[in-house]
Wavefront OBJ file of the C-alpha trace (Angstrom):
o trace
v 4.733 37.334 16.979
v 5.381 41.075 16.652
v 3.921 43.596 19.047
v 1.442 44.951 16.489
v 0.108 41.455 15.724
v 0.019 39.791 12.330
v 2.828 37.984 10.562
v 6.309 38.403 11.875
v 8.656 40.653 9.835
v 11.938 39.870 8.061
v 13.888 40.220 11.331
v 12.455 36.960 12.518
v 13.618 35.253 9.337
v 17.255 35.484 10.475
v 16.869 32.092 12.099
v 16.796 30.581 8.544
v 20.421 31.726 7.966
v 21.532 29.079 10.463
v 19.393 26.338 8.923
v 21.806 25.273 6.171
v 24.752 25.312 8.473
v 22.815 23.117 10.963
v 21.944 20.638 8.214
v 25.641 20.321 7.173
v 26.967 19.976 10.686
v 24.429 17.426 11.866
v 25.028 15.328 8.788
v 28.891 15.503 9.317
v 28.522 14.570 12.943
v 26.212 11.659 12.134
v 28.489 10.447 9.365
v 31.577 10.770 11.575
v 29.908 8.512 14.168
v 29.416 5.766 11.529
v 32.643 5.970 9.527
v 36.350 6.600 10.231
v 37.519 7.430 6.716
v 37.080 11.017 5.541
v 35.969 9.983 2.128
v 33.185 7.880 3.541
v 32.210 10.586 6.021
v 31.892 13.254 3.340
v 30.066 10.891 0.946
v 27.528 9.852 3.528
v 27.056 13.411 4.797
v 26.500 14.685 1.231
v 23.903 11.985 0.614
v 22.162 12.885 3.894
v 22.108 16.584 2.941
v 20.507 15.713 -0.374
v 17.853 13.616 1.308
v 16.999 16.326 3.841
v 16.820 19.060 1.254
v 14.691 16.890 -1.072
v 12.306 16.014 1.756
v 11.948 19.581 3.006
v 11.587 20.794 -0.549
v 8.722 18.310 -1.099
v 6.988 19.431 2.054
v 7.379 23.053 1.118
v 6.040 22.349 -2.382
v 3.092 20.381 -1.009
v 2.206 23.182 1.451
v 2.637 25.918 -1.130
v 0.497 24.138 -3.697
v -2.080 23.392 -1.040
v -2.254 26.982 0.175
v -2.014 28.731 -3.113
v -3.939 26.518 -5.519
v -6.120 23.909 -3.827
v -7.561 25.880 -0.877
v -8.685 28.881 -3.010
v -10.131 26.400 -5.625
v -12.130 24.649 -2.899
v -13.392 27.717 -1.034
v -13.232 30.282 -3.948
l 1 2 3 4 5 6 7 8 9 10 11 12 13 14 15 16 17 18 19 20 21 22 23 24 25 26 27 28 29 30 31 32 33 34 35 36 37 38 39 40 41 42 43 44 45 46 47 48 49 50 51 52 53 54 55 56 57 58 59 60 61 62 63 64 65 66 67 68 69 70 71 72 73 74 75 76
């Protein structure tokens, strides 16, 4: 929350710069714990990255549609 109240400004959005890096590193670490071959590690990590991005994209889309379309339609 910023000192003036309201929605935080763009400076607080800098945390999202690290988000894609975190997704890649966590998937590489998890894959390396399961497999020994680099080809399997990279394949499994890529699949995990796609799953996470798809899931988070679906959640974002659901929330966006809910907030922008359905809520104003119900209470408008």
